[in-house]
C-alpha positions in Angstrom: 96.3 91.7 102.8 97.7 95.2 102.7 96.3 97.4 100.0 97.9 100.7 100.7 101.4 101.9 101.3 100.3 103.2 104.7 100.3 99.6 105.9 103.5 98.2 104.4 104.7 95.3 106.4 107.9 94.0 104.9 110.1 97.0 104.4 111.8 97.5 107.8 109.7 100.5 108.7 109.6 102.3 105.4 105.9 102.7 105.0 105.3 105.5 102.4 106.4 106.4 99.0 108.0 109.5 100.6 110.1 107.3 102.9 111.2 105.3 99.9 112.2 108.5 98.1 114.4 109.2 101.2 115.9 105.8 100.7 116.7 106.7 97.1 118.4 109.8 98.3 120.6 107.7 100.6 121.4 105.3 97.8 122.4 108.3 95.6 124.6 109.6 98.4 126.2 106.2 98.8 126.9 106.2 95.1 128.5 109.6 95.2 130.6 108.9 98.3 131.6 105.3 97.5 135.2 104.6 98.4 135.6 101.5 96.3 134.5 100.3 92.9 132.4 97.5 94.6 130.7 100.0 96.8 129.9 102.2 93.8 128.6 99.2 91.8 126.4 98.1 94.7 125.0 101.7 95.2 124.3 102.0 91.4 122.3 98.7 91.4 120.5 99.5 94.7 119.6 103.0 93.6 118.2 101.7 90.3 116.2 99.1 92.1 114.8 101.6 94.5 114.0 104.1 91.8 112.2 101.6 89.6 110.2 100.1 92.5 108.9 103.6 93.4 106.3 102.8 90.7 105.0 100.0 92.9 104.8 102.3 95.9 103.0 104.9 94.0 100.6 102.4 92.5 99.8 100.9 95.8 99.3 104.4 97.2 96.6 105.0 94.7 93.6 103.7 96.7 90.9 101.7 95.2 88.7 104.8 95.0 91.5 106.8 93.3 91.9 104.1 90.7 88.5 105.0 89.3 89.2 108.7 89.5 89.0 110.5 86.1 91.6 113.1 87.4 94.2 110.5 88.3 93.6 108.6 85.0 94.0 111.8 83.0 97.2 112.7 85.0 98.6 109.3 84.0 97.4 109.5 80.4 94.9 106.7 80.7 91.8 107.1 78.5 88.8 104.8 78.1 89.8 102.0 80.4 90.5 101.3 84.1 94.0 102.1 85.3 96.6 99.4 85.8 100.0 99.3 87.5 101.6 99.4 84.1 100.1 102.8 83.6 102.1 104.2 86.5 105.2 102.6 85.0 104.6 104.0 81.6 103.9 107.5 83.0 107.0 107.4 85.1 109.2 106.4 82.1 107.6 109.1 79.9 108.2 111.8 82.5 111.6 110.6 83.6 113.5 108.8 80.8 116.3 107.8 83.3 113.8 105.4 84.8 114.0 103.3 81.6 117.6 102.6 82.5 116.6 101.9 86.1 114.1 99.4 85.0 116.6 97.6 82.8 119.2 97.5 85.6 116.6 96.4 88.1 115.4 93.5 85.9 119.0 92.6 84.8 120.1 92.4 88.5 117.1 90.2 89.4 116.7 88.0 86.3 120.4 88.0 85.1 119.1 88.9 81.6 118.1 92.4 80.8 117.2 94.7 77.9 119.9 94.2 75.3 119.5 97.7 74.0 121.8 99.0 76.8 125.0 97.7 78.5 126.2 98.7 81.9 129.8 98.7 82.9 132.3 100.1 85.3 134.6 102.6 83.6 137.7 104.6 84.3 137.5 106.9 87.4 136.7 110.5 87.0 140.0 112.3 87.7 138.0 115.3 89.0 137.1 113.1 92.0 140.7 113.1 93.2 141.1 114.6 96.6 143.7 114.5 99.3 144.0 110.9 100.5 141.0 109.9 98.4 141.2 106.7 96.2 139.8 107.1 92.7 136.7 104.9 92.2 135.4 103.6 88.9 132.4 105.2 87.4 129.3 103.3 86.5 128.2 104.1 83.0 125.4 103.0 80.6 126.3 102.4 76.9 123.4 102.9 74.5 122.9 101.3 71.1 123.8 104.6 69.3 127.2 104.5 71.0 126.4 107.3 73.5 127.0 106.9 77.2 125.2 108.1 80.3 126.8 108.2 83.7 124.9 106.6 86.5 125.3 109.8 88.5 122.9 111.4 86.1 120.5 108.5 86.0 120.2 108.4 89.8 120.0 112.2 90.1 117.2 112.4 87.5 115.3 109.6 89.2 115.7 111.1 92.6 114.6 114.5 91.4 111.6 113.1 89.7 110.3 111.0 92.6 111.0 113.7 95.2 108.9 116.1 93.2 106.1 113.5 92.9 105.9 112.1 96.4 107.2 114.8 98.8 107.0 118.5 99.4 110.0 120.5 98.1 111.7 120.9 101.5 111.3 117.3 102.6 114.9 116.3 102.1 116.5 119.4 103.7 
């Protein structure tokens, strides 16, 4: 059984949290550069899945020794008990609220039913995307219970920015 991300075996050669952050970057670029509504929808879902599952990669990357580290526990906000995978998830959602939407999209695309506190939909294209010979593509948006909306572009960017800062050095994606 594999216990660290350094020995991942079922991810087509992506073996570290940093390599998954690079995948999230590619998902984000696919979202931005989509040439059809279906491509944009697929990239939004794939990006959200990758962003949320980064928690798993980080948890797995925290070795058995580090799981008992007071410093790592304090960093994650865990006090008076052993760390659990859920602690990484809670920390990530606290530090990057866009990951709450990613979790909901990830679970909704896997289990069909998701958190009812938000609704995702494809919306009218952004007219600012119009370019010579470029087809307008619908935007993916999230509607919140208070009536506000968030564009998936922001969600994916926030998640990418957060994870890159956590698992790579600043120049890794250049």
